N, C-alpha and C positions, 0 to 999 in steps of 0.2 A: 605755296600755300595749300594744295591739298593736302597732302602729310600733314600740318600742322591743324587742319580743321577735322581727320580722321583722329589724330590725336587728341582734341578734345572728345570727340565723339564717345569715344572709348574710354575715357575719363568718365564720362558722365553715366554711362551703360554701369562701369564699375561702382559708381555712389548708388546709383539705383538698386544694384544688385546687392552694395552691402545693406543698402535701407532693409530691402526686403527680407535678406538673411536674418537681420537682426529682429525685426518683428515676427518672423516664423519662429525664432528664438525663444521668443516672450510666452512661453507656455501659458495658459490660463485653466484655472483650476476652479472649482466652486469652494465658496466661502462658507465653513460651515461654523453657526452661532450656538453655542451652549443658551439654551432659551429655560427660564427660569417655569415652575409649575403654575397653572393658567388659575387665576381666580376667581371666574365667571365665567359663564356657559353664552355663546350667542353673541350677537350685537344689537346694543341697539338702536333703534331707528329715529327716536323723535330726538334728534342731536342737530344742534343748530349752527351753521357755518355757513360764509360767502362764499366758501371754495372748500368743499370737502370733498377729500380723496374721492372716487366713486368706488377703490377697491378697499376701502377701509373694513378689516374684519373679514376680509380674503385672504388665503394663505398665502405666502409669499413665495414668489417666484425663486429659481434660482439666480444667485450672484456669483459672478465670474471675477475673479482678479488673480494678477502674474503669480506663479507661481512662485512660491518663497515670501509670499505677505504673512504677515504673522502682526501678532497683539503687540502695539508699541505703548499703550499706557496704563498697563496693570502697574499699580500701587505709585503712580506716577504723582507730582505734587499739582493740589488742586486750590486756588485762589477765587474770591467770590465778589460779587459786588455788596454783598451782605455776606460782613466780617463775623456774625454773631446767629448763624441760622438758629430760627426756632424750635426747629427738632434736629436731632441729628449732626455729624460731623461732617466736614469737607471731605476728610481721607473716602468715606463711604463710597463716593462718587467712583471711584477706580478700584477698590477692594475682591471685585470678582463676585459681591453677594448680589444677586437679580431677582432675587425673590420680592413677593409685593407684598407683604406683611408687615406689624409694626415693628421697628427697629432695623429696616432696613433702607429708608428713605430716609433723605435730607431734604427741609422745608425751610426755605427761604422766605422773606419778606413779600406783599404784596407788589403788583404792577409790575415795570419793568426792573429784571435783575439779569444776573449774567453769572456763568460758572467757566472755569478757564483751569486747561489742563497743559503744565509744561511738559513737552516730550522730552526733555533734555538734551536734545541736539536737532538737528534741521532734519526733516524725515519726508519722505514721499509716501503721501497718503492715497490709500485706494478706498477704503472706506471708513464712515461712522456709523456705529452703532448708538442708540440711545434710550433710555428708559425712564421717562418721567413718575410714572405711577400707575399701578396697574391691577389695584385693587377693587378699583372699580371704573367703567366707561368715562373718560374723561377725554377733551378736546383741548391742547394749551395753545393759548392763543401767541401768535407773533415768533414764531419760532426762528430764528438766525442762525446761522453757524458760521464762524468766519475763521479762516485761519492767517497765520502773522507770522514775521520773521523777529518780531521783539514783543516782548510781556504789554507794553502800553498800544499795541494794534496803532503805530503810525507806518511802521516799513513794512512792503510789499503784504499790504492787508488784501485777502480773498475771500467773497462770500461764497460759500459750498450750497448753501440751504436759506432759502429764505419763503418762510409762510404770511409773512406780512405785507397783506394786499394794499393796505393803505396806509403805508408808511408810517405808523401810529409810533414807531422807535426813533424814526430819524435816521434811519440808516437806508432807504432805501425801498421801493415798491418792490415784493415779491412775487412771481408767478407759481412758485412752489404750492402745494396744496395742506391743510391742515388736515388734521388723521384723529382718529379714534383709539386710543392707548388701548392695548393688549399685552400680554405675556409677549411677545412677539418683539413689541419695541418697535423702533423705526432703523432702517436699515438706508445709509444713504450714501450714493455714490460721490467721491471724494473728486474721482479720475484724476488721479495722481498727482494732487497740486501738492506745492513742497510748502513748508513751515515748520517751526517749533514748537507755535502756541495755536492752541485749539480755543476759541469762544465760542459759547453756546448762550443765546438770550432766549428768554421768554417774558411773558407778562401775564401771569394766572393762567384761569382756566375755567370751564362752564360748571363748576362745582363754586369756586370759590377764586378770590382773589390772588392767592398765594402762589408759589414755584416750587416744584418738587422735582428732585432726581432720587434716582435710583442707582443709576450707572450709566456711564457712559466707555464706551469702547473705540478707539482708534486703532486701526489696521493700515499698516504700511511695511517702510524698509526704513531703517538710519544708516 
C-alpha cells in the first residue's frame, strides 16, 4: 500500500509540474492596435450614463495576450439584423478602415440591432476591439458581445461584454461599463473564449437612435 500511495503522489506531482510548465510556456506579449487619427480633442464632461466608465477618455493601459495571437477577423463575412444599412456596406466592418470620417462607417436602423462576424472556423478569442463612431463623442447604449458555435446563436453561447444594465435587450442584465467613443475604440478582454461566430448588439446612442460601426477586430488563434 505504501508503494501505491507513493506512486500516486509522484503522478500528481508530475501533473502539477506539467501544468506549471505549460503555463510558463504561454508567453504573454502586448497587443498593439493600429489606431486611426483622432477626430476631436478632449473628452466632454456632460455625457449622461447610469454606468459610465470612470476611465473614459484616459489613455488605455497595455493589454497582454498569449504570444502568437493575431487578427483573425480581417475581411471575414459580416451579416446583420438590418440587412440593408442606411449608410455603407457590411463588408466595411472588417475591411481594416478605422478612420472616423464620412465613408468609413456603416449605419444601421434604430433601436436594437446587431452585426455578426463569421470567423470561418472555431477560434480561441483573446480580445475584441471595436469602433462604433468617433467623429464626435457619443455613448452607445446596451452593448452586448456574444460568441457562439453556430450562426443562429443557439449552441455554446458565451457573453464576453454586457453594458445593458437594465436588461432592455432581453439578454440579461450586464455589469460592464458604458463608455465614451474615441479614436481608441474599445478593447475587450475575451479571456480565451472559443467559438466561430461573434455577434455585437447595440441600441442607439446619445446623439440619435441609430447604430453605427466603423470596424470590429477579433484577435486570437484558429
